[in-house]
N, CA, C and O atoms as a DFTB+ gen file, in Angstrom:
388 C
 N C O
     1  1     -41.169      -7.819       8.381
     2  2     -40.452      -6.755       7.707
     3  2     -39.714      -7.267       6.485
     4  3     -39.726      -6.642       5.424
     5  1     -39.084      -8.392       6.649
     6  2     -38.297      -8.945       5.560
     7  2     -39.201      -9.278       4.359
     8  3     -38.807      -9.127       3.202
     9  1     -40.396      -9.724       4.664
    10  2     -41.334     -10.062       3.593
    11  2     -41.755      -8.798       2.830
    12  3     -41.932      -8.847       1.613
    13  1     -41.912      -7.692       3.518
    14  2     -42.279      -6.427       2.861
    15  2     -41.158      -5.963       1.937
    16  3     -41.407      -5.495       0.826
    17  1     -39.927      -6.097       2.411
    18  2     -38.785      -5.734       1.547
    19  2     -38.683      -6.623       0.315
    20  3     -38.331      -6.164      -0.772
    21  1     -38.994      -7.898       0.501
    22  2     -38.954      -8.832      -0.631
    23  2     -40.020      -8.444      -1.666
    24  3     -39.753      -8.445      -2.868
    25  1     -41.217      -8.114      -1.196
    26  2     -42.285      -7.690      -2.115
    27  2     -41.910      -6.386      -2.812
    28  3     -42.166      -6.221      -4.004
    29  1     -41.313      -5.475      -2.082
    30  2     -40.875      -4.215      -2.665
    31  2     -39.821      -4.469      -3.760
    32  3     -39.868      -3.841      -4.817
    33  1     -38.893      -5.368      -3.514
    34  2     -37.893      -5.723      -4.482
    35  2     -38.525      -6.358      -5.723
    36  3     -38.130      -6.051      -6.848
    37  1     -39.500      -7.237      -5.522
    38  2     -40.207      -7.868      -6.634
    39  2     -40.971      -6.826      -7.443
    40  3     -40.988      -6.874      -8.673
    41  1     -41.599      -5.888      -6.748
    42  2     -42.315      -4.817      -7.431
    43  2     -41.356      -3.965      -8.257
    44  3     -41.667      -3.598      -9.390
    45  1     -40.201      -3.654      -7.697
    46  2     -39.202      -2.876      -8.434
    47  2     -38.691      -3.634      -9.667
    48  3     -38.507      -3.052     -10.736
    49  1     -38.464      -4.952      -9.494
    50  2     -38.034      -5.776     -10.621
    51  2     -39.096      -5.794     -11.716
    52  3     -38.790      -5.655     -12.900
    53  1     -40.363      -5.970     -11.295
    54  2     -41.458      -5.967     -12.285
    55  2     -41.584      -4.621     -12.968
    56  3     -41.821      -4.542     -14.173
    57  1     -41.422      -3.555     -12.183
    58  2     -41.489      -2.199     -12.755
    59  2     -40.364      -1.962     -13.743
    60  3     -40.589      -1.362     -14.794
    61  1     -39.170      -2.413     -13.437
    62  2     -38.038      -2.272     -14.369
    63  2     -38.262      -3.083     -15.636
    64  3     -37.933      -2.629     -16.732
    65  1     -38.820      -4.281     -15.492
    66  2     -39.121      -5.116     -16.658
    67  2     -40.167      -4.445     -17.519
    68  3     -40.026      -4.384     -18.740
    69  1     -41.225      -3.937     -16.888
    70  2     -42.273      -3.239     -17.622
    71  2     -41.743      -1.994     -18.319
    72  3     -42.126      -1.706     -19.453
    73  1     -40.873      -1.262     -17.656
    74  2     -40.251      -0.085     -18.259
    75  2     -39.445      -0.437     -19.486
    76  3     -39.481       0.289     -20.480
    77  1     -38.720      -1.536     -19.436
    78  2     -37.928      -1.980     -20.590
    79  2     -38.839      -2.366     -21.752
    80  3     -38.531      -2.075     -22.908
    81  1     -39.964      -3.023     -21.446
    82  2     -40.900      -3.418     -22.487
    83  2     -41.553      -2.191     -23.135
    84  3     -41.722      -2.146     -24.354
    85  1     -41.920      -1.196     -22.313
    86  2     -42.507       0.019     -22.855
    87  2     -41.512       0.758     -23.730
    88  3     -41.886       1.293     -24.774
    89  1     -40.256       0.795     -23.325
    90  2     -39.223       1.449     -24.147
    91  2     -39.056       0.742     -25.482
    92  3     -38.921       1.378     -26.528
    93  1     -39.068      -0.605     -25.427
    94  2     -38.956      -1.373     -26.679
    95  2     -40.149      -1.137     -27.592
    96  3     -39.989      -1.007     -28.806
    97  1     -41.354      -1.081     -27.007
    98  2     -42.553      -0.819     -27.784
    99  2     -42.512       0.586     -28.392
   100  3     -42.916       0.779     -29.538
   101  1     -42.031       1.549     -27.638
   102  2     -41.908       2.918     -28.142
   103  2     -40.921       2.965     -29.297
   104  3     -41.170       3.655     -30.286
   105  1     -39.816       2.255     -29.197
   106  2     -38.811       2.206     -30.258
   107  2     -39.408       1.600     -31.531
   108  3     -39.179       2.100     -32.633
   109  1     -40.176       0.517     -31.365
   110  2     -40.788      -0.129     -32.533
   111  2     -41.810       0.832     -33.178
   112  3     -41.875       0.941     -34.403
   113  1     -42.590       1.511     -32.359
   114  2     -43.575       2.462     -32.866
   115  2     -42.897       3.586     -33.655
   116  3     -43.375       3.973     -34.721
   117  1     -41.817       4.094     -33.145
   118  2     -41.076       5.162     -33.849
   119  2     -40.525       4.647     -35.175
   120  3     -40.559       5.357     -36.180
   121  1     -40.019       3.419     -35.181
   122  2     -39.507       2.831     -36.425
   123  2     -40.623       2.650     -37.455
   124  3     -40.418       2.902     -38.642
   125  1     -41.798       2.214     -37.006
   126  2     -42.931       2.052     -37.918
   127  2     -43.326       3.417     -38.496
   128  3     -43.588       3.534     -39.693
   129  1     -43.367       4.432     -37.653
   130  2     -43.713       5.789     -38.118
   131  2     -42.692       6.289     -39.147
   132  3     -43.063       6.842     -40.182
   133  1     -41.418       6.091     -38.851
   134  2     -40.371       6.540     -39.795
   135  2     -40.479       5.823     -41.129
   136  3     -40.334       6.444     -42.182
   137  1     -40.732       4.518     -41.092
   138  2     -40.883       3.765     -42.346
   139  2     -42.103       4.216     -43.121
   140  3     -42.049       4.316     -44.346
   141  1     -43.198       4.490     -42.438
   142  2     -44.405       4.966     -43.107
   143  2     -44.159       6.327     -43.751
   144  3     -44.591       6.567     -44.878
   145  1     -43.463       7.220     -43.039
   146  2     -43.144       8.537     -43.588
   147  2     -42.233       8.409     -44.807
   148  3     -42.433       9.094     -45.810
   149  1     -41.238       7.538     -44.720
   150  2     -40.340       7.320     -45.867
   151  2     -41.102       6.764     -47.055
   152  3     -40.837       7.140     -48.197
   153  1     -42.053       5.863     -46.792
   154  2     -42.858       5.299     -47.889
   155  2     -43.697       6.387     -48.532
   156  3     -43.870       6.384     -49.751
   157  1     -44.222       7.316     -47.746
   158  2     -45.007       8.431     -48.306
   159  2     -44.127       9.302     -49.206
   160  3     -44.568       9.733     -50.271
   161  1     -42.903       9.558     -48.791
   162  2     -41.976      10.355     -49.604
   163  2     -41.671       9.636     -50.905
   164  3     -41.607      10.255     -51.968
   165  1     -41.481       8.316     -50.815
   166  2     -41.196       7.543     -52.052
   167  2     -42.387       7.590     -52.993
   168  3     -42.215       7.772     -54.199
   169  1     -43.620       7.426     -52.447
   170  2     -44.798       7.481     -53.279
   171  2     -44.968       8.861     -53.912
   172  3     -45.332       8.967     -55.083
   173  1     -44.709       9.904     -53.151
   174  2     -44.819      11.262     -53.683
   175  2     -43.815      11.502     -54.799
   176  3     -44.147      12.101     -55.822
   177  1     -42.584      11.034     -54.602
   178  2     -41.558      11.176     -55.628
   179  2     -41.937      10.396     -56.885
   180  3     -41.749      10.877     -58.003
   181  1     -42.461       9.212     -56.698
   182  2     -42.887       8.398     -57.820
   183  2     -44.001       9.103     -58.628
   184  3     -43.974       9.115     -59.859
   185  1     -44.965       9.681     -57.918
   186  2     -46.020      10.428     -58.583
   187  2     -45.476      11.629     -59.345
   188  3     -45.932      11.924     -60.449
   189  1     -44.515      12.313     -58.769
   190  2     -43.905      13.460     -59.426
   191  2     -43.205      13.057     -60.718
   192  3     -43.340      13.724     -61.743
   193  1     -42.453      11.954     -60.657
   194  2     -41.756      11.484     -61.848
   195  2     -42.752      11.017     -62.925
   196  3     -42.524      11.225     -64.117
   197  1     -43.839      10.397     -62.504
   198  2     -44.869       9.979     -63.473
   199  2     -45.467      11.180     -64.174
   200  3     -45.654      11.157     -65.391
   201  1     -45.770      12.226     -63.428
   202  2     -46.303      13.451     -64.008
   203  2     -45.303      14.088     -64.964
   204  3     -45.673      14.548     -66.044
   205  1     -44.007      14.114     -64.552
   206  2     -42.982      14.686     -65.396
   207  2     -42.836      13.882     -66.683
   208  3     -42.638      14.460     -67.752
   209  1     -42.931      12.559     -66.593
   210  2     -42.806      11.711     -67.775
   211  2     -43.955      11.997     -68.757
   212  3     -43.742      12.050     -69.968
   213  1     -45.154      12.179     -68.233
   214  2     -46.292      12.501     -69.085
   215  2     -46.124      13.844     -69.766
   216  3     -46.448      13.993     -70.945
   217  1     -45.616      14.827     -69.027
   218  2     -45.384      16.159     -69.621
   219  2     -44.303      16.078     -70.686
   220  3     -44.418      16.716     -71.733
   221  1     -43.257      15.304     -70.436
   222  2     -42.167      15.177     -71.386
   223  2     -42.662      14.475     -72.682
   224  3     -42.254      14.849     -73.781
   225  1     -43.514      13.491     -72.546
   226  2     -44.059      12.819     -73.728
   227  2     -44.905      13.785     -74.552
   228  3     -44.827      13.794     -75.780
   229  1     -45.721      14.604     -73.867
   230  2     -46.533      15.593     -74.583
   231  2     -45.668      16.616     -75.296
   232  3     -45.943      16.984     -76.438
   233  1     -44.625      17.072     -74.624
   234  2     -43.731      18.055     -75.235
   235  2     -43.018      17.466     -76.449
   236  3     -42.877      18.118     -77.483
   237  1     -42.578      16.234     -76.303
   238  2     -41.899      15.556     -77.417
   239  2     -42.842      15.404     -78.606
   240  3     -42.439      15.607     -79.751
   241  1     -44.088      15.049     -78.337
   242  2     -45.072      14.903     -79.400
   243  2     -45.287      16.224     -80.127
   244  3     -45.379      16.249     -81.354
   245  1     -45.368      17.331     -79.371
   246  2     -45.556      18.641     -79.989
   247  2     -44.328      19.054     -80.796
   248  3     -44.467      19.645     -81.866
   249  1     -43.121      18.749     -80.294
   250  2     -41.912      19.070     -81.026
   251  2     -41.831      18.297     -82.333
   252  3     -41.449      18.852     -83.363
   253  1     -42.184      17.033     -82.296
   254  2     -42.169      16.218     -83.526
   255  2     -43.177      16.769     -84.539
   256  3     -42.890      16.842     -85.733
   257  1     -44.350      17.153     -84.055
   258  2     -45.374      17.704     -84.948
   259  2     -44.883      18.996     -85.584
   260  3     -45.091      19.230     -86.775
   261  1     -44.226      19.837     -84.782
   262  2     -43.703      21.113     -85.302
   263  2     -42.599      20.853     -86.336
   264  3     -42.551      21.503     -87.380
   265  1     -41.714      19.893     -86.032
   266  2     -40.621      19.611     -86.961
   267  2     -41.152      19.039     -88.269
   268  3     -40.623      19.336     -89.341
   269  1     -42.185      18.229     -88.183
   270  2     -42.747      17.617     -89.397
   271  2     -43.555      18.614     -90.222
   272  3     -43.774      18.399     -91.414
   273  1     -43.997      19.697     -89.599
   274  2     -44.787      20.672     -90.344
   275  2     -43.946      21.463     -91.339
   276  3     -44.489      22.088     -92.249
   277  1     -42.617      21.441     -91.172
   278  2     -41.747      22.097     -92.137
   279  2     -41.437      23.538     -91.801
   280  3     -40.879      24.239     -92.646
   281  1     -41.764      24.017     -90.626
   282  2     -41.477      25.380     -90.247
   283  2     -40.027      25.455     -89.765
   284  3     -39.739      25.314     -88.577
   285  1     -39.131      25.677     -90.712
   286  2     -37.693      25.610     -90.446
   287  2     -37.235      26.729     -89.506
   288  3     -36.316      26.512     -88.717
   289  1     -37.832      27.894     -89.564
   290  2     -37.447      28.999     -88.694
   291  2     -37.731      28.635     -87.230
   292  3     -36.906      28.876     -86.349
   293  1     -38.893      28.061     -86.990
   294  2     -39.261      27.662     -85.636
   295  2     -38.329      26.571     -85.113
   296  3     -37.931      26.581     -83.948
   297  1     -37.988      25.627     -85.997
   298  2     -37.084      24.534     -85.591
   299  2     -35.709      25.066     -85.264
   300  3     -35.098      24.641     -84.283
   301  1     -35.202      26.000     -86.075
   302  2     -33.894      26.607     -85.799
   303  2     -33.885      27.430     -84.517
   304  3     -32.912      27.400     -83.763
   305  1     -34.964      28.164     -84.270
   306  2     -35.054      28.926     -83.016
   307  2     -35.051      27.980     -81.822
   308  3     -34.372      28.227     -80.825
   309  1     -35.805      26.908     -81.928
   310  2     -35.867      25.941     -80.832
   311  2     -34.503      25.295     -80.599
   312  3     -34.070      25.134     -79.458
   313  1     -33.832      24.928     -81.690
   314  2     -32.505      24.329     -81.562
   315  2     -31.532      25.319     -80.907
   316  3     -30.730      24.925     -80.061
   317  1     -31.598      26.583     -81.287
   318  2     -30.748      27.610     -80.685
   319  2     -31.031      27.774     -79.192
   320  3     -30.106      27.910     -78.391
   321  1     -32.291      27.761     -78.828
   322  2     -32.630      27.889     -77.409
   323  2     -32.110      26.698     -76.629
   324  3     -31.551      26.864     -75.545
   325  1     -32.286      25.502     -77.163
   326  2     -31.816      24.298     -76.459
   327  2     -30.308      24.316     -76.302
   328  3     -29.798      24.015     -75.222
   329  1     -29.578      24.667     -77.365
   330  2     -28.112      24.734     -77.292
   331  2     -27.699      25.818     -76.299
   332  3     -26.774      25.611     -75.514
   333  1     -28.361      26.957     -76.320
   334  2     -28.037      28.023     -75.362
   335  2     -28.252      27.585     -73.928
   336  3     -27.420      27.880     -73.070
   337  1     -29.328      26.899     -73.645
   338  2     -29.598      26.434     -72.281
   339  2     -28.547      25.419     -71.856
   340  3     -28.081      25.461     -70.717
   341  1     -28.168      24.515     -72.739
   342  2     -27.156      23.507     -72.400
   343  2     -25.835      24.187     -72.103
   344  3     -25.177      23.839     -71.123
   345  1     -25.427      25.143     -72.917
   346  2     -24.155      25.846     -72.704
   347  2     -24.220      26.637     -71.391
   348  3     -23.249      26.657     -70.634
   349  1     -25.344      27.280     -71.121
   350  2     -25.504      28.044     -69.870
   351  2     -25.398      27.118     -68.657
   352  3     -24.694      27.430     -67.696
   353  1     -26.086      25.999     -68.700
   354  2     -25.997      25.042     -67.579
   355  2     -24.582      24.510     -67.416
   356  3     -24.114      24.321     -66.293
   357  1     -23.897      24.266     -68.531
   358  2     -22.511      23.796     -68.471
   359  2     -21.607      24.836     -67.779
   360  3     -20.786      24.493     -66.929
   361  1     -21.774      26.099     -68.159
   362  2     -20.969      27.168     -67.547
   363  2     -21.282      27.321     -66.064
   364  3     -20.370      27.480     -65.252
   365  1     -22.543      27.277     -65.709
   366  2     -22.926      27.388     -64.281
   367  2     -22.359      26.221     -63.495
   368  3     -21.868      26.392     -62.379
   369  1     -22.429      25.031     -64.082
   370  2     -21.885      23.849     -63.391
   371  2     -20.391      24.018     -63.116
   372  3     -19.921      23.696     -62.025
   373  1     -19.647      24.517     -64.093
   374  2     -18.203      24.672     -63.898
   375  2     -17.856      25.856     -62.982
   376  3     -16.779      25.868     -62.386
   377  1     -18.723      26.822     -62.864
   378  2     -18.474      27.896     -61.899
   379  2     -18.694      27.423     -60.474
   380  3     -17.986      27.846     -59.560
   381  1     -19.665      26.555     -60.280
   382  2     -19.969      26.058     -58.940
   383  2     -18.976      24.998     -58.503
   384  3     -18.512      25.014     -57.363
   385  1     -18.648      24.083     -59.393
   386  2     -17.770      22.981     -59.042
   387  2     -16.437      23.203     -59.694
   388  3     -15.529      22.388     -59.535
């Protein structure tokens, strides 16, 4: 009888050890998944900024071409729109904060 209890105790110890290892493995797996998901978000953000930079370069090139063409009315309208947007954003910022 004593030998059966000893084996049962050893089995319980082994089971507890195995349970701890499985929990550790699960924790590592979750950490790997979280890091992979974070890396995907970083890559997506990087792609978005790259696209935005390309669009900004194209817009800047078109603005320079328009300004060099000598169309003063269009340049003044654009300057007014830009100033209006900046003032509007400034007012909204101060209303919120």
